[in-house]
Structure formats: C-alpha cells, structure tokens
VOBA-1610 file (N, C-alpha, C; in pm, whole numbers, padded with zeros to 5 digits, always signed):
BEGIN
Met-00842-01135-00272Met-00708-01086-00248Met-00699-00938-00281Ile-00629-00863-00198Ile-00605-00720-00220Ile-00456-00700-00245Leu-00422-00643-00361Leu-00284-00609-00391Leu-00267-00460-00366Cys-00188-00425-00267Cys-00169-00285-00227Cys-00027-00243-00261Val-00014-00138-00342Val+00117-00093-00389Val+00142+00050-00342Gly+00243+00069-00261Gly+00286+00204-00223Gly+00186+00280-00139Ser+00114+00213-00051Ser+00016+00280+00033Ser+00025+00225+00175Lys+00012+00315+00271Lys+00006+00273+00411Lys-00134+00226+00450Leu-00229+00238+00356Leu-00369+00207+00385Leu-00419+00289+00503Ser-00398+00418+00491Ser-00443+00511+00594Ser-00594+00534+00578Pro-00657+00608+00671Pro-00803+00626+00663Pro-00853+00679+00530Ser-00781+00776+00471Ser-00829+00833+00346Ser-00815+00735+00229Asp-00731+00631+00244Asp-00716+00529+00139Asp-00813+00414+00156Thr-00875+00403+00270Thr-00955+00285+00302Thr-01100+00319+00334Ala-01147+00437+00289Ala-01284+00480+00320Ala-01306+00478+00470Trp-01206+00531+00542Trp-01212+00538+00688Trp-01230+00398+00749Glu-01152+00304+00691Glu-01149+00166+00741Glu-01287+00100+00734Asn-01362+00137+00633Asn-01494+00077+00614Asn-01475-00070+00573Thr-01529-00161+00652Thr-01509-00304+00626Thr-01582-00353+00502Lys-01675-00271+00447Lys-01736-00308+00320Lys-01635-00301+00205Leu-01530-00222+00225Leu-01426-00207+00123Leu-01308-00299+00153Leu-01251-00285+00272Leu-01134-00364+00311Leu-01160-00431+00445Asp-01134-00560+00449Asp-01159-00636+00572Asp-01064-00756+00576Pro-00961-00750+00661Pro-00862-00858+00664Pro-00918-00992+00711Thr-01040-00992+00767Thr-01098-01119+00808Thr-01157-01196+00690Arg-01181-01128+00577Arg-01236-01196+00460Arg-01149-01178+00336Gln-01039-01101+00348Gln-00952-01076+00234Gln-00806-01103+00274Asn-00726-01143+00178Asn-00582-01156+00197Asn-00513-01035+00136Phe-00422-00976+00211Phe-00352-00856+00167Phe-00210-00890+00123Val-00173-00842+00004Val-00035-00848-00044Val+00010-00703-00056Gln+00114-00668+00016Gln+00155-00527+00025Gln+00295-00511-00033Ile+00306-00421-00132Ile+00434-00389-00196Ile+00472-00247-00157Asp+00589-00232-00095Asp+00632-00097-00054Asp+00782-00094-00039Ile+00839+00022-00064Ile+00984+00036-00050Ile+01023+00068+00094Glu+00925+00107+00175Glu+00949+00143+00315Glu+00902+00030+00406Pro+00995-00036+00475Pro+00955-00151+00559Pro+00853-00115+00667Arg+00858+00007+00719Arg+00767+00043+00827Arg+00621+00049+00782His+00597+00061+00651His+00461+00066+00602His+00396-00072+00598Ala+00477-00177+00602Ala+00423-00311+00592Ala+00340-00345+00715Ser+00215-00385+00691Ser+00122-00420+00800Ser+00107-00307+00901Trp+00119-00183+00857Trp+00108-00068+00947Trp-00034-00057+01002Asn-00131-00056+00912Asn-00270-00039+00952Asn-00355-00164+00932Phe-00316-00250+00838Phe-00388-00375+00814Phe-00286-00488+00809Pro-00318-00603+00864Pro-00223-00716+00859Pro-00211-00769+00717Ala-00088-00775+00666Ala-00063-00825+00531Ala-00015-00971+00538Glu-00080-01057+00459Glu-00036-01196+00453Glu+00102-01207+00390Thr+00126-01123+00288Thr+00254-01125+00218Thr+00304-00983+00202Val+00430-00959+00236Val+00492-00828+00222Val+00608-00838+00123Val+00607-00752+00022Val+00715-00746-00075Val+00783-00610-00059Leu+00910-00611-00018Leu+00985-00487-00001Leu+01062-00458-00128Gly+01037-00341-00187Gly+01110-00307-00308Gly+01045-00194-00384Asp+01111-00151-00488Asp+01061-00044-00574Asp+00937-00092-00647Ala+00833-00008-00648Ala+00705-00048-00707Ala+00718-00082-00855Ala+00793-00001-00929Ala+00806-00025-01073Ala+00870-00161-01100Gln+00976-00192-01026Gln+01043-00320-01048Gln+00955-00437-01006Ala+00889-00424-00891Ala+00805-00532-00843Ala+00688-00559-00937Leu+00625-00451-00985Leu+00511-00469-01076Leu+00556-00524-01211Ala+00673-00483-01258Ala+00725-00537-01383Ala+00747-00688-01372Gln+00798-00732-01259Gln+00820-00875-01239Gln+00687-00950-01229Leu+00587-00888-01163Leu+00455-00950-01156Leu+00395-00965-01296Cys+00409-00860-01377Cys+00355-00864-01513Cys+00422-00977-01593Ala+00553-00989-01578Ala+00625-01095-01649Ala+00577-01233-01604Ala+00548-01244-01474Ala+00507-01374-01420Ala+00368-01415-01468Val+00280-01321-01488Val+00142-01356-01527Val+00119-01347-01677Arg+00220-01297-01750Arg+00198-01275-01894Arg+00157-01403-01966Gln+00219-01516-01929Gln+00187-01642-01995Gln+00039-01678-01978Arg-00017-01642-01864Arg-00156-01679-01837Arg-00254-01594-01918Thr-00208-01481-01968Thr-00298-01391-02043Thr-00299-01423-02192Arg-00222-01523-02232Arg-00211-01553-02375Arg-00316-01652-02423Val-00411-01685-02336Val-00523-01767-02379Val-00600-01690-02486Glu-00634-01756-02595Glu-00695-01689-02709Glu-00823-01616-02669Gly-00830-01489-02703Gly-00948-01408-02678Gly-00959-01350-02539Arg-00870-01392-02447Arg-00886-01345-02308Arg-00857-01196-02296Arg-00748-01152-02361Arg-00712-01011-02353Arg-00819-00924-02418Glu-00868-00967-02535Glu-00969-00888-02605Glu-01096-00876-02521Ala-01132-00984-02453Ala-01250-00980-02366Ala-01230-00883-02250Ala-01108-00882-02197Ala-01079-00790-02086Ala-01085-00645-02133Ile-01035-00618-02252Ile-01040-00482-02306Ile-01184-00437-02324Arg-01268-00526-02373Arg-01409-00491-02390Arg-01477-00467-02255Arg-01441-00547-02155Arg-01499-00531-02022Arg-01461-00395-01962Val-01335-00357-01976Val-01290-00226-01927Val-01361-00113-02001Ala-01377-00128-02132Ala-01445-00026-02211Ala-01590-00008-02164Arg-01657-00118-02131Arg-01795-00108-02082Arg-01800-00035-01948His-01705-00065-01860His-01700+00004-01732His-01677+00154-01751Arg-01586+00189-01842Arg-01557+00330-01867Arg-01678+00403-01925Glu-01750+00335-02012Glu-01869+00397-02070Glu-01976+00418-01964Ala-01991+00322-01875Ala-02095+00330-01773Ala-02061+00428-01661Gln-01933+00430-01622Gln-01893+00509-01505Gln-01832+00644-01543Gly-01800+00664-01670Gly-01731+00786-01711Gly-01581+00768-01705Tyr-01510+00830-01798Tyr-01365+00816-01802Tyr-01305+00946-01855Phe-01282+01040-01764Phe-01225+01171-01798Phe-01304+01238-01910Asp-01436+01229-01901Asp-01523+01290-02002Asp-01641+01361-01936Ala-01622+01410-01815Ala-01731+01477-01743Ala-01779+01599-01822Pro-01909+01619-01835Pro-01960+01736-01907Pro-01909+01868-01848Ala-01881+01870-01718Ala-01837+01994-01654Ala-01700+02040-01701Tyr-01625+01953-01771Tyr-01498+01996-01830Tyr-01519+02113-01927Gln-01640+02125-01980Gln-01671+02230-02078Gln-01766+02336-02022Ala-01795+02330-01893Ala-01898+02417-01835Ala-01860+02564-01844Asp-01960+02648-01865Asp-01939+02793-01875Asp-01987+02869-01752Asp-02005+02798-01642Asp-02053+02860-01519Asp-01959+02970-01470Lys-02018+03070-01405Lys-01941+03174-01337Lys-01998+03188-01196Pro-01916+03182-01091Pro-01774+03151-01091Pro-01745+03017-01160Ile-01621+03001-01199Ile-01581+02889-01283Ile-01578+02759-01202Leu-01634+02652-01258Leu-01631+02523-01192Leu-01488+02468-01192Pro-01446+02405-01083Pro-01311+02346-01081Pro-01288+02248-01195Gln-01392+02175-01235Gln-01376+02079-01344Gln-01337+02148-01474Arg-01389+02269-01497Arg-01353+02342-01619Arg-01205+02380-01615Val-01158+02423-01498Val-01016+02457-01484Val-00930+02334-01513Ile-00969+02221-01456Ile-00892+02097-01475Ile-00898+02053-01620Gly-01014+02068-01683Gly-01026+02034-01824Gly-00932+02117-01910Glu-00921+02247-01879Glu-00831+02333-01956Glu-00685+02294-01933Leu-00652+02252-01813Leu-00516+02203-01787Leu-00486+02081-01874Met-00579+01988-01881Met-00557+01868-01963Met-00546+01903-02111Arg-00627+01999-02155Arg-00626+02033-02298Arg-00506+02116-02339Asn-00449+02191-02246Asn-00346+02288-02285Asn-00204+02253-02239Leu-00190+02166-02141Leu-00055+02131-02098Leu+00006+02030-02194Pro+00133+02047-02229Pro+00199+01950-02317Pro+00222+01817-02245Glu+00255+01714-02323Glu+00269+01579-02269Glu+00378+01568-02162Asp+00480+01653-02171Asp+00591+01642-02075Asp+00573+01734-01955Ala+00457+01794-01940Ala+00434+01886-01829Ala+00436+01811-01695Ile+00481+01882-01592Ile+00478+01830-01455Ile+00381+01918-01376Val+00287+01855-01309Val+00192+01926-01224Val+00222+01891-01079Thr+00239+01991-00995Thr+00250+01968-00851Thr+00121+02014-00786Cys+00074+01939-00689Cys-00058+01966-00634Cys-00049+01992-00484Asp-00117+02096-00441Asp-00120+02133-00301Asp-00221+02047-00227Ala-00236+02071-00098Ala-00335+02000-00018Ala-00470+02069-00028Gly-00571+02006+00027Gly-00702+02068+00032Gly-00798+02011-00070Glu-00914+02077-00081Glu-01019+02029-00171Glu-00974+02032-00316Asn-00889+02129-00352Asn-00840+02135-00490Asn-00768+02006-00528Arg-00694+01948-00433Arg-00621+01825-00463Arg-00717+01707-00480Ile-00822+01701-00397Ile-00918+01593-00411Ile-00983+01598-00549Leu-01018+01718-00593Leu-01079+01733-00725Leu-00978+01703-00836Met-00854+01745-00818Met-00751+01716-00918Met-00727+01566-00930Thr-00714+01496-00819Thr-00685+01354-00827Thr-00803+01276-00886His-00921+01334-00880His-01039+01268-00939His-01053+01300-01087Phe-01032+01426-01126Phe-01064+01470-01261Phe-00943+01485-01353Tyr-00823+01504-01299Tyr-00707+01530-01385Tyr-00647+01398-01433Gln-00632+01384-01563Gln-00570+01265-01620Gln-00422+01293-01642Thr-00339+01226-01564Thr-00195+01245-01572Thr-00146+01207-01711Lys-00058+01290-01767Lys-00016+01271-01905Lys+00099+01171-01919Ala+00183+01157-01816Ala+00298+01067-01825Ala+00343+01032-01685Ala+00417+00923-01675Ala+00473+00883-01547Ala+00559+00996-01490Gly+00542+01024-01362Gly+00617+01132-01301Gly+00563+01270-01332Gly+00446+01276-01396Gly+00391+01405-01436Gly+00297+01467-01335Phe+00275+01399-01223Phe+00186+01453-01119Phe+00250+01425-00984Leu+00279+01532-00909Leu+00347+01518-00780Leu+00260+01578-00671Gln+00237+01501-00567Gln+00164+01552-00451Gln+00228+01495-00325Ala+00209+01566-00216Ala+00262+01519-00089Ala+00174+01409-00033Ala+00233+01319+00043Ala+00156+01216+00110Ala+00084+01275+00230Gly-00020+01207+00275Gly-00093+01254+00392Gly-00200+01354+00354Ser-00271+01403+00454Ser-00387+01489+00429Ser-00365+01635+00468Gly-00248+01671+00521Gly-00234+01807+00571Gly-00114+01887+00524Pro-00054+01859+00408Pro+00067+01933+00369Pro+00036+02061+00292Met-00044+02149+00349Met-00077+02274+00279Met+00050+02354+00252Gly+00056+02414+00134Gly+00172+02492+00095Gly+00273+02413+00014Phe+00245+02287-00016Phe+00339+02201-00087Phe+00356+02241-00233Gly+00250+02289-00296Gly+00248+02304-00441Gly+00359+02390-00498Ile+00378+02511-00444Ile+00477+02604-00501Ile+00620+02557-00478Pro+00662+02525-00355Pro+00799+02478-00339Pro+00827+02349-00416Ala+00728+02261-00426Ala+00748+02139-00505Ala+00770+02172-00652Ala+00696+02272-00702Ala+00714+02313-00842Ala+00853+02371-00865Leu+00903+02447-00768Leu+01039+02501-00780Leu+01141+02388-00791Gly+01125+02288-00705Gly+01217+02175-00709Gly+01208+02098-00838Ala+01085+02075-00885Ala+01066+02000-01009Ala+01127+02074-01128Lys+01114+02208-01130Lys+01167+02286-01242Lys+01320+02287-01239Leu+01379+02285-01121Leu+01526+02279-01113Leu+01577+02144-01163Val+01504+02037-01133Val+01545+01905-01179Val+01519+01887-01328His+01408+01946-01376His+01370+01931-01517His+01351+02070-01579Pro+01458+02144-01603Pro+01445+02283-01650Pro+01381+02296-01787Asp+01380+02189-01867Asp+01324+02198-02002Asp+01178+02156-02009Arg+01120+02120-01895Arg+00980+02077-01894Arg+00892+02183-01828Pro+00771+02207-01880Pro+00680+02301-01813Pro+00639+02245-01677Val+00636+02331-01577Val+00595+02289-01442Val+00485+02382-01394Val+00376+02323-01350Val+00259+02399-01306Val+00223+02356-01164Ala+00216+02452-01073Ala+00167+02426-00939Ala+00019+02458-00933Val-00061+02364-00884Val-00204+02385-00865Val-00230+02392-00716Cys-00291+02500-00672Cys-00317+02514-00529Cys-00446+02593-00506Gly-00498+02580-00386Gly-00610+02663-00345Gly-00561+02797-00295Asp-00653+02888-00268Asp-00610+03019-00220Asp-00550+03009-00080Gly-00591+02909-00002Gly-00531+02890+00129Gly-00387+02844+00119Gly-00361+02744+00036Gly-00225+02695+00018Gly-00135+02799-00046Phe-00189+02875-00141Phe-00111+02981-00205Phe-00066+03083-00101Ala-00155+03121-00011Ala-00121+03221+00090Ala-00009+03174+00181Met+00004+03043+00199Met+00104+02991+00291Met+00245+02996+00234Thr+00260+02977+00103Thr+00396+02969+00047Thr+00414+03054-00078Met+00334+03159-00094Met+00352+03244-00211Met+00485+03316-00209Asn+00550+03323-00092Asn+00683+03384-00085Asn+00784+03304-00168Gly+00749+03179-00204Gly+00836+03102-00292Gly+00853+03167-00428Leu+00757+03252-00468Leu+00770+03322-00595Leu+00886+03422-00593Met+00920+03473-00474Met+01039+03559-00464Met+01164+03479-00500Thr+01171+03357-00450Thr+01283+03269-00485Thr+01282+03239-00634Ala+01163+03216-00689Ala+01153+03189-00833Ala+01209+03304-00915Leu+01180+03427-00874Leu+01232+03544-00945Leu+01383+03557-00928Glu+01427+03542-00804Glu+01570+03562-00776Glu+01659+03462-00846His+01606+03340-00868His+01689+03233-00926His+01641+03190-01064Asp+01555+03271-01125Asp+01509+03246-01262Asp+01452+03105-01276Ile+01344+03079-01200Ile+01275+02950-01206Ile+01133+02976-01254Pro+01111+02972-01385Pro+00982+03015-01442Pro+00872+02910-01430Ile+00812+02902-01314Ile+00699+02811-01294Ile+00567+02885-01320Val+00462+02806-01338Val+00326+02861-01350Val+00248+02814-01227Val+00174+02906-01165Val+00093+02873-01049Val-00054+02901-01084Val-00138+02798-01074Val-00281+02813-01096Val-00350+02806-00961Val-00420+02914-00925Val-00486+02922-00794Val-00636+02900-00811Phe-00686+02798-00742Phe-00831+02779-00733Phe-00880+02873-00623Asn-00928+02989-00661Asn-00963+03093-00565Asn-01115+03094-00543Asn-01157+03022-00439Asn-01299+03019-00404Asn-01327+03092-00272Gln-01229+03170-00228Gln-01241+03249-00106Gln-01271+03164+00017Ala-01211+03042+00019Ala-01241+02954+00133Ala-01140+02841+00140Leu-01131+02783+00258Leu-01069+02652+00274Leu-01180+02551+00244Gly-01189+02509+00117Gly-01304+02432+00073Gly-01324+02303+00149Trp-01215+02233+00176Trp-01225+02105+00247Trp-01284+02126+00387Val-01236+02231+00454Val-01285+02260+00589Val-01430+02309+00583Leu-01457+02402+00491Leu-01591+02461+00482Leu-01696+02355+00452His-01666+02268+00354His-01763+02167+00315His-01767+02049+00411Gly-01659+02031+00488Gly-01655+01917+00578Gly-01698+01948+00719Ser-01665+02070+00767Ser-01690+02101+00908Ser-01777+02225+00929Gly-01797+02304+00825Gly-01876+02425+00840Gly-01793+02550+00827Pro-01855+02668+00841Pro-01790+02795+00806Pro-01693+02850+00911Phe-01672+02783+01020Phe-01588+02840+01125Phe-01444+02855+01076Ala-01395+02980+01071Ala-01256+03013+01035Ala-01215+02951+00901Ala-01308+02944+00805Ala-01277+02878+00678Ala-01302+02965+00557Glu-01339+03093+00576Glu-01370+03179+00462Glu-01274+03297+00457Phe-01242+03342+00334Phe-01146+03449+00312Phe-01212+03571+00247Lys-01142+03682+00255Lys-01177+03797+00172Lys-01144+03765+00027Asp-01191+03848-00064Asp-01166+03827-00206Asp-01032+03888-00244Phe-00924+03818-00209Phe-00790+03868-00239Phe-00757+03849-00387Asp-00687+03946-00445Asp-00645+03938-00584Asp-00502+03884-00587His-00488+03754-00602His-00356+03693-00598His-00272+03727-00720Ala-00338+03757-00831Ala-00263+03800-00949Ala-00196+03935-00923Ala-00267+04026-00858Ala-00209+04156-00825Ala-00094+04141-00725Ile-00108+04050-00631Ile+00001+04023-00536Ile+00123+03974-00613Ala+00101+03885-00710Ala+00212+03833-00789Ala+00281+03945-00868Arg+00200+04032-00927Arg+00259+04142-01003Arg+00339+04236-00914Ala+00292+04255-00791Ala+00365+04341-00698Ala+00503+04283-00665Met+00514+04149-00671Met+00644+04086-00648Met+00736+04099-00769Gly+00678+04118-00886Gly+00756+04122-01009Gly+00726+04007-01102Cys+00632+03920-01065Cys+00589+03809-01150Cys+00483+03857-01249Arg+00449+03770-01342Arg+00330+03793-01422Arg+00209+03748-01340Gly+00100+03819-01354Gly-00020+03782-01280Gly-00143+03809-01363Thr-00230+03708-01374Thr-00353+03721-01452Thr-00470+03670-01369Arg-00576+03750-01361Arg-00696+03702-01293Arg-00798+03659-01398Val-00854+03540-01379Val-00948+03484-01476Val-01083+03464-01409Glu-01186+03528-01464Glu-01322+03511-01414Glu-01416+03457-01522Asp-01371+03456-01646Asp-01448+03404-01759Asp-01385+03273-01805Pro-01462+03163-01812Pro-01404+03035-01854Pro-01333+03042-01988Ala-01381+03126-02079Ala-01320+03135-02211Ala-01178+03192-02206Ala-01145+03259-02097Ala-01012+03319-02084Ala-00909+03224-02027Leu-00952+03106-01985Leu-00858+03013-01921Leu-00750+02963-02017Ala-00791+02914-02134Ala-00695+02859-02228Ala-00591+02962-02272Pro-00633+03084-02314Pro-00531+03184-02350Pro-00437+03217-02234Ala-00491+03224-02112Ala-00405+03255-01997Ala-00301+03146-01975Leu-00341+03020-01990Leu-00246+02910-01974Leu-00140+02911-02083Gln-00183+02934-02208Gln-00087+02936-02318Gln+00014+03048-02302Glu-00033+03165-02262Glu+00059+03277-02240Glu+00156+03248-02125Ala+00104+03188-02019Ala+00190+03157-01904Ala+00296+03055-01940Leu+00257+02953-02018Leu+00354+02850-02057Leu+00462+02906-02148Gly+00428+03009-02224Gly+00527+03069-02314Gly+00612+03176-02250Ala+00577+03217-02130Ala+00652+03324-02063Ala+00780+03269-02000Arg+00876+03358-01981Arg+01002+03319-01919Arg+01014+03375-01778Val+00901+03408-01718Val+00902+03457-01579Val+00794+03381-01502Pro+00808+03370-01371Pro+00704+03304-01291Pro+00569+03373-01313Thr+00466+03293-01327Thr+00332+03346-01359Thr+00228+03287-01266Val+00139+03374-01219Val+00026+03330-01136Val-00103+03354-01213Ile-00185+03248-01225Ile-00317+03259-01284Ile-00417+03241-01170Asp-00480+03347-01131Asp-00574+03347-01019Asp-00715+03326-01075Val-00770+03206-01056Val-00898+03169-01116Val-01008+03177-01012Arg-01109+03256-01042Arg-01224+03270-00950Arg-01311+03146-00965Thr-01303+03055-00869Thr-01372+02927-00880Thr-01494+02919-00789Ser-01580+02826-00822Ser-01709+02811-00756Ser-01697+02720-00633Leu-01778+02750-00533Leu-01791+02663-00416Leu-01905+02563-00433Ala-01969+02564-00549Ala-02084+02475-00570Ala-02043+02329-00574Val-01916+02303-00606Val-01866+02166-00612Val-01791+02136-00483Ser-01821+02022-00423Ser-01759+01982-00296Ser-01681+01853-00313Phe-01582+01834-00227Phe-01508+01708-00228Phe-01602+01589-00207Ala-01711+01611-00134Ala-01807+01502-00109Ala-01873+01454-00237Asp-01878+01541-00340Asp-01940+01503-00466Asp-01863+01393-00538Val-01733+01383-00512Val-01649+01285-00581Val-01590+01184-00484Thr-01640+01182-00361Thr-01591+01088-00262Thr-01679+00964-00261Ser-01617+00848-00243Ser-01691+00723-00241Ser-01801+00727-00135Pro-01919+00677-00168Pro-02024+00668-00066Pro-01979+00590+00057Leu-01888+00495+00039Leu-01837+00420+00154Leu-01761+00511+00248Ala-01684+00606+00192Ala-01608+00698+00276Ala-01701+00797+00346Asn-01801+00847+00273Asn-01897+00938+00335Asn-01974+00871+00448Glu-01999+00741+00429Glu-02073+00663+00529Glu-01993+00645+00656Ala-01861+00623+00641Ala-01778+00588+00756Ala-01701+00705+00814Ser-01688+00815+00739Ser-01607+00928+00784Ser-01661+00990+00912Pro-01570+01026+01007Pro-01614+01095+01127Pro-01686+01225+01096Arg-01652+01290+00982Arg-01718+01415+00945Arg-01865+01394+00913Arg-01901+01271+00870Arg-02037+01246+00822Arg-02125+01181+00928Arg-02071+01155+01044Arg-02150+01087+01146Arg-02235+01188+01224
//
C-alpha cells in the first residue's frame, strides 16, 4: 500500500513514473489531498481522502495508536529507524563542514542550519539550489520551509520571502536562490526597501543555471561572474560577497541582526550536481538520462 499525502504524483515525485518505485498494478494507492482535482490525477487511487493533511494525518495517528501499544513494538521501531539513519546518513554529511573553494553548496546549507534560529522561515527558489536544499536542509519547524510546487517557478524565493515577512514580521525570513532566480526577481529588493521588509537573501552563485547545465549541457546555461552583493548595495540594501567558507557564519549573523534587506552572494561550486542526490531510479527513467 502507498499512502500519498499532498502530492499529485507528478514525474519528479515518482522517479519519472518508474514502475520499480510506484506501480498501481501491484500496489494500492491511498491519496490524501485538499484539492479534489489531484485525486487519481496521474495514478489511480483505490481510496481518496479529501481534506487538510494535518487533520487527516492526526485522525490516522489516533486510529492506529492502539495498535502501537504492544509492549516493545515502539522501542523496536525506534531502533530500526536509528539503524537506517546510521547506515544512510541523517543530516550529517561531511560536506557540511567542507572548506572547498569555490564553496560547496552543502557547506552553505550547513551554515544555514547552524545559524538560523528555530523560528526562521526559509523560502526556496527553483533550480538545482532547491534540489540540494530539499535534500540537505533540515527544516527546523512546521511552516519553516516554503517552496513553490512544480519544477519551473524560477524567481519564487524573493517575493515569497517578502510575503512571509509581512505575515510573520517577528520571525527571521531567508530567501535561498540561485543566481538565475535572483536575476529574475531581484527588483523585489526595491519593494523591500520601500516598505521596510528586512529579508535576507542567500544567493548560490555558481555562474550557471545548474539544473540545466548538469542536465542538458552548456547551451545558454552559463553566466558572467556578476557581483550580486554590489548590485544589492547599489539599490540601497546591505550586500556581502562570500568566497571563504569561514566567512559564511559571520555574514549570516550580521544579516540576521540587520534591519535592512541584505544579500549574501556566495561563490559556490559546480562540482556538486543535482544528479548526485537524485534517486538512481529517477536517473534511470528520466528523459534527460536516456
């Protein structure tokens, strides 16, 4: 049985419909979603539950709680999960501490986890930076990580951060984006200045559309070495360019303490690809890999 919560089961969720992962001829699908149109959209669901995910899952937990009270069953499950985490890794990648130059994306993400407070909200843009973030970034609290649905919403990070900061003015809000996404909506920083919305923007600047470059090749996917921190300063924001991993933590702390919009332009490495953290099933079935 497959329990699917809040997903249309699109190609990127299903390893490009690889039947080794999901196959309705050998599995029963139970789909929970608040949007009726998502039910059985891409895969036939035996059972469809329409409703809010939090409420539906809370009711499921209540229904099965009695079955988990068998003596020793919970403790055995905790040990089993711990063994899987030890074998597969659990937000403890060595690259979180790497001193490579240009800076590895994992080091940037590690510094975000170490330096952002528990109530921080991170908004994530599209592209390879988002794939790496969703793999390596450990969300600190419910509602603390916002990303657009689908695979092509470039430019989402900055405007989403503006909205999140307006809704939660007392919480730190950080937009994480690639240099491509930043270029598309950096004009949002003008709005941030005009309306006193002090967000922090962290740019993974690898001089490329990483997803395109690593997936399809160099055609129209590489950029000049633009200084996004200088662009931010020209607008009137704070802007810091980081090329040394040791400077990441101080830059984040200063940005979080500032009362003006801040851009941290991080010179990141292209040595890491989205394919490095993508399921072998997806690489096997993806049109890009054929």
